[in-house]
N, C-alpha and C positions, 0 to 999 in steps of 0.2 A: 267819236271814232268807231267805225264798224267793228274793229277788233275787240274793244271793250264790251260791246253789245253781244258779240258772239260768245265771249268768255262768260258773261253773266247768264246768258240763256243756256249755255252748255252746263254750267254749274247747277242751275235750277233743275235741269233734267238729270242731274247726278251722273253725267257722262264724262269719261276721260277724253283727252284730245284724240287718242288713238281710236276710241269707239266712235267719236264723231266723224273722224276721217273715214272709217270703214262704212258708216251709214251713207255718206254722200259721195264716196269714191275718190278720196284724196289721201295723202299720207299724213301721219301725225306731224311731220315737219312742216307741211303746208298749213295745217291748222295753227301751229305755233306761230308761223310767219304772219298769218292773218291777225291773231290775237295780240301780237306785239307790234303790229303796224308796219312790219317790213314788207308786207305784200297785202293786196286786197283781192277778194274773190271776184271771179268773173260774174257776169250777169246770170249765167247758168247756175253757178253755185250759190249766188244770192237767193235765187228762186228756190233751190233745193233746201237751203238753210231755213228760209221762211216757212216752207211746208213742214219741215221737220219740227221746228220750234213753234209752229202755229202762230206766227206773227206776220204782219204785212211786210212786204219788201221795203216800203217807206219807213217803217219802224227800224228795220235793220240798218238802213242807210242814214238814219238820223233825220229824216225829213218829217217824221210824225212822232208824237208822243204816245199815240194809240197803238197798242200791240196788235189789236184784232181787226179783222175784216168783219164787220158786224153780221151780215147775213150768213156768211159761210162758217161762222163759229159753231162748233158742235154744242148741242144742248146737253145738260147733265144727263138726261135720259139716254141720249145717243152714246155718251161716254160710258155710262153704266152698262148699256147693251154690249158695247165693244169689249169692256172689261170682262163681262160674262162669257162672251164668245172666245176671248183670248184664254180665259181659264179653262174652258172646255177643250180648246185646242191643246193646251198644255197637258190636261188630264189624258187626252187621247195619245199624246206623244209618250207620256210616262207609262201609260197602261200597256202600250205595245212592248217592244223590246226595250230594255233599259236605255235611258237617255245617257249617252256617253259623249265625252269630249276628249279627243285624242286617245281613245281607248280606255279612259278612266271614267267611272261613274260621275255624273254631274253633281257638283256641290249645290247646296241651297242658293249660294250667291250666284252661281252660273244660271241656275233655273230662274231666279228672280230677274236677272239681266235679260234672259231670253224672253220672259214674259213682258218686260218693258219694251223690248224691241218689237215684239208681235203687236202689242197695243199701239205703239207709235205708228207702225206701218198701217195698221187697220184705221187709225184716226186720220192719217194722211189720205188714204184711199177714200174714206167717207167724205172728207172735205172736198176732194177733187170731184167726187160724184155729185155733191151738192152744187158745186160751182157749175158743172157741166149741165145739170138739169134744171138750173134756175131760169125761169122765164126772163127774156131779155129786158123787160121793163123793170125787173128788180135787180138787175146786175149793176155793179159799180161802174 
């Protein structure tokens, strides 16, 4: 069931249902409905979930045991480069005016979550770029 897969992948990313919903543009109630099997995500959201969790849509839908799309998977070097870029971005944010959430200084937990969000977004963009610029003969 797709709901179980979504739950497992969300927990691997250490995300709450609310955080997942915000990332892909749905409410926490919708994520709960997907995870409990009361509803299923549309194809648009299946694609967004696959990008976010770095898995194939076939894996999400239970059509494949393979999580990855082989060529588009990021290498360890690419992941490390993204992590360095994300850290630099966070340093830049923190070195400017204080990083605040709702008028209060950001906690270490909030900063860590922001870093995870930045890295995830950067990884998604890198995979999309790799997919876009892959010569046709190498595409799936």
